[in-house]
C-alpha positions in Angstrom: 0.0 0.1 -0.1 1.6 3.6 -1.2 2.3 5.8 1.9 0.1 8.8 2.2 1.9 12.2 1.4 2.0 14.6 4.7 -0.3 17.4 4.9 1.2 20.6 6.0 -0.5 20.0 9.3 0.7 16.8 9.6 2.4 16.4 13.0 4.8 14.0 11.3 6.5 16.7 9.8 8.9 18.4 12.9 9.5 21.2 10.8 6.1 22.5 11.3 4.8 21.1 14.6 5.5 23.3 17.8 7.9 20.6 19.6 11.3 22.3 20.1 12.5 18.7 21.1 11.4 17.4 17.7 13.2 20.4 16.0 16.5 20.1 18.0 16.4 16.2 17.7 16.5 16.6 13.9 19.0 18.9 13.8 21.1 16.5 15.9 20.8 13.8 13.6 21.6 15.9 10.5 25.0 17.0 11.3 26.7 13.4 11.1 29.2 11.6 9.1 26.1 10.9 6.7 26.3 14.6 5.0 26.6 14.7 1.4 27.7 17.9 -0.1 25.4 19.6 -2.7 27.2 20.3 -5.9 26.6 19.5 -9.7 29.3 16.8 -9.7 27.5 15.0 -6.5 25.9 11.5 -7.1 24.3 9.1 -4.7 26.8 6.2 -4.6 25.1 2.1 -4.7 26.1 0.0 -2.3 28.4 -1.8 -4.6 30.5 1.7 -5.5 34.2 1.5 -5.0 36.4 4.2 -5.7 39.5 1.6 -6.1 40.7 1.1 -9.4 42.5 -1.6 -11.0 46.4 -2.3 -10.0 48.8 -0.6 -12.5 51.2 -2.8 -13.7 54.7 -2.2 -12.3 57.1 -0.6 -14.7 59.9 -2.9 -15.7 63.6 -1.0 -15.2 65.4 -0.9 -18.2 68.9 -2.5 -18.2 70.8 0.2 -20.1 69.8 2.7 -17.0 72.1 0.4 -15.1 75.8 1.4 -15.5 78.7 -0.8 -14.5 80.8 0.6 -11.6 84.0 0.7 -13.7 82.2 2.9 -16.3 80.8 4.9 -13.5 84.3 5.3 -12.4 86.0 6.6 -15.8 83.2 8.7 -16.3 83.6 10.6 -13.1 87.4 10.9 -13.6 86.8 12.4 -17.2 84.4 14.8 -15.4 87.1 15.8 -13.2 89.6 16.4 -15.9 87.1 18.5 -18.0 86.3 20.6 -15.0 90.1 21.1 -14.2 90.8 22.1 -18.0 87.9 24.6 -18.0 89.6 25.9 -14.9 92.9 26.3 -16.6 91.3 27.9 -19.4 89.7 30.4 -17.6 92.7 31.3 -15.8 94.8 32.0 -19.0 91.8 33.4 -20.8 91.3 37.3 -21.4 89.1 39.5 -19.2 86.7 39.7 -22.5 86.6 35.6 -22.8 86.1 35.3 -19.3 83.0 37.7 -19.2 81.8 36.0 -22.4 81.8 32.7 -20.5 80.1 34.2 -17.5 77.2 36.1 -20.0 77.0 32.7 -21.7 76.1 31.1 -18.4 74.0 33.6 -17.1 72.0 33.5 -20.4 71.6 29.6 -19.7 70.3 30.0 -16.1 67.8 32.9 -17.6 66.5 31.1 -20.1 66.2 28.2 -17.8 64.4 30.1 -15.5 62.3 31.4 -18.1 61.0 28.1 -19.3 59.8 27.5 -15.8 57.9 30.4 -15.4 56.1 29.9 -18.6 55.2 26.6 -17.6 54.2 27.6 -13.9 52.0 30.4 -15.9 50.4 28.1 -18.2 49.6 25.8 -14.9 48.2 28.7 -13.0 45.8 29.6 -16.3 44.8 26.0 -16.4 44.2 26.1 -12.6 42.1 29.5 -12.8 40.2 28.5 -15.9 39.2 25.3 -14.0 38.1 27.3 -11.0 36.1 29.6 -13.1 34.3 26.8 -14.7 33.4 25.4 -11.3 32.1 28.7 -10.1 29.9 28.9 -13.0 28.5 25.6 -12.4 27.8 26.6 -9.1 26.2 29.7 -9.6 22.3 29.3 -9.5 20.8 28.5 -13.1 17.3 30.1 -12.4 18.0 33.8 -11.9 15.1 34.7 -13.7 13.0 33.6 -11.0 9.4 34.8 -11.8 7.0 35.5 -8.7 3.1 36.2 -9.0 1.4 37.2 -5.8 -1.6 35.4 -4.8 -4.7 36.7 -3.1 -5.7 35.4 0.6 -8.2 33.0 0.9 -9.6 33.0 4.7 -10.8 29.0 4.0 -7.4 27.7 2.7 -4.9 30.1 4.6 -6.3 31.1 8.0 -5.4 28.2 10.3 -2.3 27.2 8.0 -0.9 31.1 8.6 -2.0 31.2 12.3 -0.1 27.9 13.1 3.1 29.1 10.9 3.3 32.2 12.9 3.2 30.7 16.4 5.7 28.2 15.1 8.2 31.4 14.3 8.2 32.1 17.4 9.4 28.9 18.5 11.9 29.2 15.9 13.3 32.3 17.3 13.8 30.7 20.9 16.1 27.7 19.2 17.8 30.1 17.2 21.2 30.3 19.3 21.0 26.4 19.7 20.5 25.9 15.9 23.4 28.4 14.7 25.6 26.5 17.2 24.6 23.1 15.8 25.1 24.9 11.9 28.3 25.8 13.2 27.5 29.4 12.4 27.3 30.8 16.1 30.9 32.6 16.1 32.9 34.2 13.8 32.8 36.5 10.6 34.5 34.1 7.8 32.2 33.9 4.9 30.4 31.0 4.3 28.2 29.9 1.6 27.3 26.1 0.9 24.7 23.7 0.8 24.4 19.6 1.9 21.7 17.3 1.4 21.4 15.5 4.9 20.1 12.2 6.3 18.4 12.3 9.6 16.6 9.6 11.7 14.1 12.3 13.1 12.7 13.0 10.1 9.9 11.1 8.5 11.8 10.3 5.2 15.2 10.9 6.8 15.8 13.8 4.1 16.8 17.4 4.6 18.5 20.3 2.7 20.4 22.6 4.8 21.7 26.0 3.1 24.2 28.1 4.9 24.9 31.6 4.1 27.1 34.3 5.8 28.6 37.4 3.9 30.1 40.7 4.5 27.6 43.1 2.5 28.9 46.6 1.3 25.8 48.4 2.6 24.8 49.7 5.8 22.6 47.6 8.0 19.3 50.1 8.1 19.5 49.8 4.2 19.7 46.0 4.0 16.5 45.9 6.8 14.8 48.6 4.7 15.2 46.7 1.3 14.2 43.5 2.8 11.0 44.5 5.0 10.1 46.6 1.6 10.0 43.4 -0.5 8.2 41.7 1.8 5.6 44.3 3.0 5.0 44.9 -0.9 4.2 40.9 -1.2 1.9 41.1 1.6 0.1 44.1 0.7 -0.6 42.1 -3.0 -1.7 39.2 -0.7 -4.0 41.1 1.5 -5.1 43.3 -0.9 -8.5 44.3 1.2 -8.9 45.6 4.8 -11.2 42.8 5.4 -8.6 40.2 4.8 -6.2 42.1 6.9 -8.9 42.1 9.6 -9.7 38.6 9.7 -6.1 37.5 9.4 -5.1 38.8 12.8 -1.6 37.2 13.5 -0.2 37.7 17.1 3.2 39.7 17.0 4.7 37.7 20.2 8.5 38.7 20.7 8.5 40.0 17.3 8.4 43.7 16.3 7.0 43.0 12.8 5.2 40.7 11.1 4.3 39.7 7.2 3.0 37.1 5.1 3.3 36.3 1.9 1.5 34.0 -0.9 2.7 33.6 -4.1 3.0 31.2 -7.5 6.8 30.9 -7.9 8.1 29.5 -11.3 12.0 28.2 -10.5 13.7 27.1 -13.7 11.4 24.3 -15.2 8.9 23.9 -12.3 6.1 25.9 -10.3 5.0 26.2 -6.8 2.8 27.6 -4.6 4.3 28.8 -1.5 3.1 30.4 1.6 5.6 32.1 4.1 5.3 34.0 7.4 8.3 36.3 8.5 8.8 38.1 11.6 11.4 40.4 13.1 13.1 40.6 16.0 15.1 43.5 17.5 17.9 42.6 19.6 21.1 44.5 21.2 23.6 44.6 18.2 21.5 43.3 15.1 18.2 42.6 13.5 17.3 39.0 13.7 14.6 37.4 11.2 12.9 33.8 11.3 10.4 32.8 9.0 8.6 29.4 8.1 7.4 28.3 4.6 5.2 25.6 2.9 5.5 25.1 -0.7 3.3 22.8 -2.9 5.0 21.3 -6.0 2.4 19.9 -8.6 5.3 17.6 -10.1 9.1 17.6 -9.7 10.2 15.0 -12.2 8.7 11.9 -11.4 7.6 12.7 -7.9 4.4 14.1 -7.8 2.2 16.3 -5.4 5.6 16.9 -3.5 5.3 19.4 -0.5 8.5 21.2 1.2 8.8 22.8 4.6 11.1 25.5 5.3 12.4 26.9 8.5 15.0 29.9 8.1 17.1 32.1 10.2 18.7 35.5 9.5 20.3 38.3 10.8 22.0 41.6 9.8 24.5 43.1 11.9 26.4 46.2 11.4 30.4 45.9 11.1 30.7 49.7 10.4 29.1 52.5 8.9 29.0 50.9 5.2 29.4 47.3 6.0 27.1 44.7 7.3 27.5 40.9 8.1 24.1 38.7 6.8 23.3 35.6 7.7 20.9 33.2 6.1 20.2 29.7 7.4 17.7 27.5 5.7 16.5 24.0 6.3 14.1 22.4 4.0 12.3 18.9 4.5 10.4 17.5 1.5 7.5 15.3 2.0 6.7 12.9 -0.8 4.6 9.8 -2.0 6.3 6.5 -1.6 8.6 5.9 -4.7 11.4 3.5 -5.6 14.6 4.2 -4.1 16.4 5.3 -7.2 13.6 7.6 -8.3 13.3 8.8 -4.9 17.1 9.9 -4.8 17.1 11.5 -7.9 14.2 13.4 -7.5 14.8 14.7 -4.2 18.7 15.5 -5.2 17.0 17.5 -8.5 14.4 19.1 -5.9 17.2 20.1 -3.5 19.2 21.9 -6.2 16.2 23.7 -7.5 15.3 24.8 -3.9 19.1 25.7 -3.5 18.7 28.0 -6.9 15.5 29.5 -5.3 17.2 30.4 -1.9 20.2 32.1 -3.9 17.4 33.9 -6.1 15.9 35.4 -3.0 19.5 36.8 -1.7 20.0 38.3 -5.0 16.9 39.8 -5.3 17.7 41.2 -1.9 21.0 42.7 -3.0 19.5 44.5 -6.0 16.7 45.9 -3.9 19.3 47.0 -1.2 21.4 48.9 -4.0 18.3 50.6 -5.6 17.6 51.6 -1.8 21.1 53.1 -1.1 20.9 55.1 -4.7 17.5 56.5 -3.7 18.6 57.7 -0.2 21.8 59.4 -1.8 19.3 61.3 -4.4 17.1 62.1 -1.7 20.6 63.5 0.3 21.4 65.5 -2.6 18.2 67.0 -3.4 17.4 68.3 0.3 20.6 70.6 0.7 19.1 72.5 -2.5 16.1 72.6 -1.5 16.8 74.3 2.0 
Protein backbone atom coordinates (compact mmCIF):
# COMPACT_ATOMS: atom_id res chain seq x y z
CA UNK A 1 0.00 0.00 0.00
CA UNK A 2 1.36 3.38 -0.99
CA UNK A 3 2.31 5.68 1.83
CA UNK A 4 0.18 8.80 1.98
CA UNK A 5 1.76 12.22 1.60
CA UNK A 6 1.82 14.23 4.82
CA UNK A 7 -0.37 17.33 4.97
CA UNK A 8 1.09 20.69 5.92
CA UNK A 9 -0.46 20.35 9.36
CA UNK A 10 0.60 16.72 9.74
CA UNK A 11 2.26 16.16 13.15
CA UNK A 12 4.76 13.85 11.43
CA UNK A 13 6.59 16.91 10.11
CA UNK A 14 8.89 18.23 12.88
CA UNK A 15 9.53 21.39 10.87
CA UNK A 16 5.93 22.53 11.34
CA UNK A 17 4.92 21.23 14.75
CA UNK A 18 5.53 23.21 17.89
CA UNK A 19 7.75 20.64 19.61
CA UNK A 20 11.19 22.15 20.26
CA UNK A 21 12.59 18.71 21.05
CA UNK A 22 11.55 17.35 17.66
CA UNK A 23 13.27 20.22 15.86
CA UNK A 24 16.49 19.91 17.85
CA UNK A 25 16.52 16.11 17.52
CA UNK A 26 16.23 16.55 13.77
CA UNK A 27 19.12 18.99 13.87
CA UNK A 28 21.24 16.67 16.02
CA UNK A 29 20.66 13.88 13.51
CA UNK A 30 21.58 16.08 10.57
CA UNK A 31 25.18 16.95 11.38
CA UNK A 32 26.59 13.48 11.08
CA UNK A 33 29.10 11.72 8.91
CA UNK A 34 26.32 11.00 6.39
CA UNK A 35 26.03 14.59 5.13
CA UNK A 36 26.58 14.84 1.39
CA UNK A 37 27.68 18.11 -0.27
CA UNK A 38 25.24 19.51 -2.80
CA UNK A 39 27.17 20.43 -5.94
CA UNK A 40 26.85 19.69 -9.68
CA UNK A 41 29.16 16.68 -9.52
CA UNK A 42 27.48 15.01 -6.52
CA UNK A 43 25.95 11.57 -7.05
CA UNK A 44 24.29 9.05 -4.78
CA UNK A 45 26.55 6.00 -4.61
CA UNK A 46 25.10 2.50 -4.59
CA UNK A 47 26.10 -0.21 -2.17
CA UNK A 48 28.42 -1.84 -4.69
CA UNK A 49 30.25 1.39 -5.43
CA UNK A 50 34.00 1.28 -5.06
CA UNK A 51 36.50 3.99 -5.87
CA UNK A 52 39.48 1.62 -6.01
CA UNK A 53 40.64 1.06 -9.55
CA UNK A 54 42.53 -1.88 -11.04
CA UNK A 55 46.14 -2.16 -9.98
CA UNK A 56 48.56 -0.75 -12.52
CA UNK A 57 51.35 -3.07 -13.70
CA UNK A 58 54.76 -2.24 -12.31
CA UNK A 59 57.21 -0.69 -14.73
CA UNK A 60 60.25 -2.82 -15.52
CA UNK A 61 63.56 -1.11 -14.99
CA UNK A 62 65.56 -0.66 -18.19
CA UNK A 63 68.81 -2.60 -18.21
CA UNK A 64 70.68 0.16 -20.01
CA UNK A 65 69.93 2.55 -17.12
CA UNK A 66 72.25 0.57 -14.83
CA UNK A 67 75.91 1.27 -15.61
CA UNK A 68 78.74 -0.99 -14.43
CA UNK A 69 80.87 0.35 -11.59
CA UNK A 70 84.07 0.62 -13.67
CA UNK A 71 82.27 2.82 -16.23
CA UNK A 72 80.94 5.09 -13.49
CA UNK A 73 84.49 5.47 -12.14
CA UNK A 74 85.81 6.32 -15.62
CA UNK A 75 83.09 8.94 -16.22
CA UNK A 76 83.79 10.60 -12.87
CA UNK A 77 87.47 10.81 -13.74
CA UNK A 78 86.71 12.32 -17.16
CA UNK A 79 84.36 14.86 -15.56
CA UNK A 80 87.08 15.90 -13.10
CA UNK A 81 89.58 16.30 -15.96
CA UNK A 82 87.15 18.43 -17.96
CA UNK A 83 86.44 20.66 -14.96
CA UNK A 84 90.16 21.12 -14.37
CA UNK A 85 90.70 21.94 -18.05
CA UNK A 86 87.91 24.53 -17.88
CA UNK A 87 89.49 26.15 -14.82
CA UNK A 88 92.86 26.29 -16.58
CA UNK A 89 91.33 27.91 -19.65
CA UNK A 90 89.53 30.48 -17.51
CA UNK A 91 92.79 31.30 -15.74
CA UNK A 92 94.71 31.87 -18.97
CA UNK A 93 91.80 33.45 -20.88
CA UNK A 94 91.51 37.17 -21.46
CA UNK A 95 89.17 39.37 -19.44
CA UNK A 96 86.80 39.63 -22.40
CA UNK A 97 86.67 35.85 -22.85
CA UNK A 98 85.88 35.35 -19.17
CA UNK A 99 83.15 37.98 -19.38
CA UNK A 100 81.64 36.27 -22.43
CA UNK A 101 81.69 32.93 -20.62
CA UNK A 102 79.96 34.39 -17.56
CA UNK A 103 77.35 35.99 -19.79
CA UNK A 104 76.75 32.68 -21.53
CA UNK A 105 76.24 30.93 -18.18
CA UNK A 106 73.87 33.66 -16.98
CA UNK A 107 71.91 33.47 -20.24
CA UNK A 108 71.52 29.72 -19.85
CA UNK A 109 70.28 30.18 -16.27
CA UNK A 110 67.86 32.91 -17.33
CA UNK A 111 66.52 30.77 -20.18
CA UNK A 112 65.94 27.92 -17.75
CA UNK A 113 64.20 30.29 -15.33
CA UNK A 114 62.07 31.68 -18.16
CA UNK A 115 61.01 28.20 -19.27
CA UNK A 116 60.04 27.35 -15.69
CA UNK A 117 58.09 30.62 -15.37
CA UNK A 118 56.21 29.89 -18.60
CA UNK A 119 55.32 26.40 -17.36
CA UNK A 120 54.13 27.83 -14.02
CA UNK A 121 52.07 30.46 -15.84
CA UNK A 122 50.40 27.83 -18.03
CA UNK A 123 49.63 25.70 -14.96
CA UNK A 124 48.21 28.73 -13.16
CA UNK A 125 46.08 29.63 -16.17
CA UNK A 126 44.68 26.09 -16.35
CA UNK A 127 43.94 26.13 -12.63
CA UNK A 128 42.18 29.51 -12.84
CA UNK A 129 40.11 28.38 -15.82
CA UNK A 130 39.10 25.26 -13.91
CA UNK A 131 38.07 27.32 -10.88
CA UNK A 132 36.04 29.71 -13.06
CA UNK A 133 34.23 26.77 -14.68
CA UNK A 134 33.43 25.28 -11.26
CA UNK A 135 32.20 28.67 -10.03
CA UNK A 136 29.96 29.10 -13.08
CA UNK A 137 28.51 25.63 -12.50
CA UNK A 138 27.72 26.53 -8.89
CA UNK A 139 25.87 29.74 -9.82
CA UNK A 140 22.07 29.44 -9.72
CA UNK A 141 20.53 28.33 -12.97
CA UNK A 142 17.26 30.14 -12.34
CA UNK A 143 18.17 33.77 -11.86
CA UNK A 144 15.11 34.73 -13.90
CA UNK A 145 12.87 33.55 -11.06
CA UNK A 146 9.30 34.75 -11.59
CA UNK A 147 6.95 35.47 -8.68
CA UNK A 148 3.23 36.21 -8.87
CA UNK A 149 1.41 37.16 -5.66
CA UNK A 150 -1.83 35.36 -4.86
CA UNK A 151 -4.79 36.69 -2.81
CA UNK A 152 -5.47 35.53 0.73
CA UNK A 153 -8.15 32.85 1.01
CA UNK A 154 -9.65 32.59 4.49
CA UNK A 155 -10.71 28.96 4.04
CA UNK A 156 -7.32 27.72 2.81
CA UNK A 157 -4.89 30.09 4.49
CA UNK A 158 -6.20 31.27 7.87
CA UNK A 159 -5.41 28.22 10.02
CA UNK A 160 -2.12 27.54 8.26
CA UNK A 161 -0.83 31.12 8.60
CA UNK A 162 -1.72 31.20 12.31
CA UNK A 163 0.04 27.89 12.95
CA UNK A 164 3.13 29.04 11.07
CA UNK A 165 3.18 32.38 12.94
CA UNK A 166 3.12 30.53 16.26
CA UNK A 167 5.93 28.22 15.15
CA UNK A 168 8.12 31.16 14.10
CA UNK A 169 8.25 32.32 17.74
CA UNK A 170 9.48 28.87 18.75
CA UNK A 171 12.05 28.99 15.95
CA UNK A 172 13.42 32.28 17.25
CA UNK A 173 13.72 30.90 20.79
CA UNK A 174 15.88 28.08 19.41
CA UNK A 175 17.92 30.34 17.11
CA UNK A 176 21.17 30.25 19.11
CA UNK A 177 21.04 26.45 19.47
CA UNK A 178 20.32 26.05 15.77
CA UNK A 179 23.20 28.32 14.72
CA UNK A 180 25.49 26.50 17.15
CA UNK A 181 24.66 23.14 15.58
CA UNK A 182 25.08 24.66 12.12
CA UNK A 183 28.55 26.01 12.95
CA UNK A 184 27.45 29.63 12.54
CA UNK A 185 27.37 30.81 16.16
CA UNK A 186 30.73 32.60 16.03
CA UNK A 187 33.18 34.09 13.59
CA UNK A 188 33.02 36.52 10.72
CA UNK A 189 34.43 34.35 7.94
CA UNK A 190 32.24 34.11 4.86
CA UNK A 191 30.37 30.83 4.36
CA UNK A 192 28.27 29.65 1.42
CA UNK A 193 27.35 25.99 1.08
CA UNK A 194 24.44 23.58 0.86
CA UNK A 195 24.13 19.93 1.85
CA UNK A 196 21.69 17.07 1.59
CA UNK A 197 21.61 15.40 4.99
CA UNK A 198 20.08 12.33 6.52
CA UNK A 199 18.33 12.41 9.86
CA UNK A 200 16.45 9.57 11.54
CA UNK A 201 14.28 12.13 13.34
CA UNK A 202 12.59 13.17 10.07
CA UNK A 203 9.78 11.39 8.25
CA UNK A 204 11.78 10.50 5.15
CA UNK A 205 15.22 11.18 6.60
CA UNK A 206 16.25 13.75 3.98
CA UNK A 207 16.91 17.40 4.64
CA UNK A 208 18.46 20.27 2.69
CA UNK A 209 20.49 22.68 4.77
CA UNK A 210 21.76 25.90 3.20
CA UNK A 211 24.22 28.20 4.98
CA UNK A 212 25.31 31.66 3.92
CA UNK A 213 27.24 34.28 5.86
CA UNK A 214 28.63 37.21 3.89
CA UNK A 215 29.97 40.70 4.38
CA UNK A 216 27.68 43.11 2.56
CA UNK A 217 28.97 46.52 1.38
CA UNK A 218 25.77 48.22 2.55
CA UNK A 219 24.68 49.81 5.84
CA UNK A 220 22.54 47.56 8.00
CA UNK A 221 19.63 50.05 7.94
CA UNK A 222 19.52 49.93 4.14
CA UNK A 223 19.48 46.12 4.15
CA UNK A 224 16.64 45.97 6.68
CA UNK A 225 14.61 48.56 4.76
CA UNK A 226 15.10 46.74 1.46
CA UNK A 227 14.17 43.38 2.98
CA UNK A 228 10.94 44.58 4.53
CA UNK A 229 9.99 46.76 1.60
CA UNK A 230 9.97 43.62 -0.53
CA UNK A 231 8.21 41.48 2.10
CA UNK A 232 5.50 44.03 2.86
CA UNK A 233 4.99 44.74 -0.84
CA UNK A 234 4.21 41.06 -1.39
CA UNK A 235 2.04 41.06 1.72
CA UNK A 236 0.07 44.00 0.34
CA UNK A 237 -0.56 42.03 -2.84
CA UNK A 238 -1.75 39.05 -0.78
CA UNK A 239 -3.92 40.99 1.68
CA UNK A 240 -5.50 43.20 -0.96
CA UNK A 241 -8.47 44.33 1.13
CA UNK A 242 -8.92 45.69 4.66
CA UNK A 243 -11.31 42.82 5.35
CA UNK A 244 -8.56 40.30 4.66
CA UNK A 245 -6.15 42.20 6.93
CA UNK A 246 -8.73 42.31 9.71
CA UNK A 247 -9.62 38.63 9.43
CA UNK A 248 -6.00 37.49 9.48
CA UNK A 249 -5.12 38.71 12.97
CA UNK A 250 -1.71 37.19 13.63
CA UNK A 251 -0.01 37.69 17.02
CA UNK A 252 3.32 39.48 17.08
CA UNK A 253 4.57 37.55 20.08
CA UNK A 254 8.22 38.45 20.66
CA UNK A 255 8.55 40.10 17.26
CA UNK A 256 8.50 43.76 16.26
CA UNK A 257 7.12 43.10 12.76
CA UNK A 258 5.25 40.33 11.00
CA UNK A 259 4.30 39.75 7.38
CA UNK A 260 2.69 37.00 5.34
CA UNK A 261 3.21 36.10 1.71
CA UNK A 262 1.41 33.83 -0.73
CA UNK A 263 2.59 33.50 -4.29
CA UNK A 264 3.28 31.27 -7.25
CA UNK A 265 6.98 30.87 -7.97
CA UNK A 266 8.49 29.71 -11.25
CA UNK A 267 11.96 28.29 -10.60
CA UNK A 268 13.53 26.96 -13.76
CA UNK A 269 11.13 24.44 -15.30
CA UNK A 270 9.07 24.03 -12.13
CA UNK A 271 6.31 25.97 -10.40
CA UNK A 272 5.10 25.93 -6.81
CA UNK A 273 2.60 27.72 -4.60
CA UNK A 274 4.32 29.05 -1.49
CA UNK A 275 2.99 30.49 1.77
CA UNK A 276 5.45 32.24 4.08
CA UNK A 277 5.30 33.95 7.46
CA UNK A 278 8.26 36.14 8.50
CA UNK A 279 8.91 37.94 11.78
CA UNK A 280 11.52 40.50 12.77
CA UNK A 281 13.16 40.59 16.20
CA UNK A 282 15.14 43.60 17.46
CA UNK A 283 18.22 42.62 19.45
CA UNK A 284 20.95 44.62 21.14
CA UNK A 285 23.44 44.66 18.28
CA UNK A 286 21.54 43.19 15.33
CA UNK A 287 18.16 42.71 13.65
CA UNK A 288 17.12 39.06 13.45
CA UNK A 289 14.58 37.37 11.21
CA UNK A 290 12.85 34.02 11.44
CA UNK A 291 10.45 32.60 8.90
CA UNK A 292 8.47 29.52 7.99
CA UNK A 293 7.38 28.57 4.48
CA UNK A 294 5.28 25.79 2.99
CA UNK A 295 5.38 25.12 -0.76
CA UNK A 296 3.29 22.76 -2.89
CA UNK A 297 4.86 21.47 -6.11
CA UNK A 298 2.46 19.77 -8.58
CA UNK A 299 5.37 17.77 -9.96
CA UNK A 300 9.13 17.54 -9.63
CA UNK A 301 10.44 15.25 -12.33
CA UNK A 302 8.85 11.85 -11.71
CA UNK A 303 7.57 12.93 -8.28
CA UNK A 304 4.07 14.36 -7.92
CA UNK A 305 2.27 16.30 -5.19
CA UNK A 306 5.49 17.23 -3.44
CA UNK A 307 5.40 19.48 -0.38
CA UNK A 308 8.39 21.28 1.10
CA UNK A 309 8.58 22.67 4.62
CA UNK A 310 11.18 25.42 5.13
CA UNK A 311 12.43 26.97 8.33
CA UNK A 312 14.80 29.90 8.14
CA UNK A 313 16.88 32.05 10.45
CA UNK A 314 18.89 35.15 9.65
CA UNK A 315 20.24 38.40 10.99
CA UNK A 316 21.72 41.66 9.76
CA UNK A 317 24.47 43.04 11.98
CA UNK A 318 26.45 46.25 11.39
CA UNK A 319 30.23 45.93 11.15
CA UNK A 320 30.82 49.63 10.56
CA UNK A 321 28.93 52.54 9.00
CA UNK A 322 29.08 51.08 5.49
CA UNK A 323 29.46 47.32 5.98
CA UNK A 324 27.17 44.68 7.45
CA UNK A 325 27.33 41.00 8.32
CA UNK A 326 24.41 39.08 6.81
CA UNK A 327 23.56 35.53 7.84
CA UNK A 328 20.99 33.28 6.21
CA UNK A 329 20.39 29.70 7.30
CA UNK A 330 17.65 27.47 5.86
CA UNK A 331 16.45 23.93 6.52
CA UNK A 332 14.06 22.36 4.01
CA UNK A 333 12.33 19.02 4.48
CA UNK A 334 10.40 17.52 1.52
CA UNK A 335 7.37 15.26 1.89
CA UNK A 336 6.79 12.94 -1.07
CA UNK A 337 4.75 9.85 -1.80
CA UNK A 338 6.43 6.46 -1.64
CA UNK A 339 8.59 5.77 -4.69
CA UNK A 340 11.36 3.44 -5.69
CA UNK A 341 14.65 4.17 -3.96
CA UNK A 342 16.44 5.26 -7.15
CA UNK A 343 13.62 7.56 -8.28
CA UNK A 344 13.36 8.97 -4.78
CA UNK A 345 17.11 9.71 -4.58
CA UNK A 346 17.29 11.28 -8.03
CA UNK A 347 14.08 13.25 -7.58
CA UNK A 348 14.97 14.60 -4.15
CA UNK A 349 18.47 15.53 -5.31
CA UNK A 350 16.93 17.50 -8.19
CA UNK A 351 14.44 19.11 -5.79
CA UNK A 352 17.26 20.13 -3.45
CA UNK A 353 19.18 21.76 -6.31
CA UNK A 354 16.12 23.63 -7.54
CA UNK A 355 15.32 24.81 -4.02
CA UNK A 356 18.90 25.97 -3.48
CA UNK A 357 18.65 27.98 -6.71
CA UNK A 358 15.46 29.51 -5.31
CA UNK A 359 17.22 30.47 -2.05
CA UNK A 360 20.13 32.09 -3.88
CA UNK A 361 17.74 33.93 -6.19
CA UNK A 362 16.00 35.42 -3.15
CA UNK A 363 19.33 36.65 -1.82
CA UNK A 364 20.24 38.20 -5.18
CA UNK A 365 16.86 39.94 -5.23
CA UNK A 366 17.61 41.39 -1.79
CA UNK A 367 21.01 42.64 -3.00
CA UNK A 368 19.42 44.39 -5.98
CA UNK A 369 16.72 45.98 -3.83
CA UNK A 370 19.32 47.13 -1.30
CA UNK A 371 21.33 48.77 -4.07
CA UNK A 372 18.18 50.55 -5.25
CA UNK A 373 17.50 51.64 -1.67
CA UNK A 374 21.00 53.10 -1.26
CA UNK A 375 20.80 54.93 -4.61
CA UNK A 376 17.43 56.46 -3.70
CA UNK A 377 18.71 57.61 -0.31
CA UNK A 378 21.75 59.24 -1.92
CA UNK A 379 19.51 61.01 -4.43
CA UNK A 380 17.27 62.31 -1.65
CA UNK A 381 20.32 63.46 0.33
CA UNK A 382 21.59 65.33 -2.74
CA UNK A 383 18.21 67.03 -3.35
CA UNK A 384 17.46 68.10 0.24
CA UNK A 385 20.34 70.65 0.61
CA UNK A 386 19.34 72.41 -2.61
CA UNK A 387 15.74 72.75 -1.42
CA UNK A 388 16.79 74.26 1.88
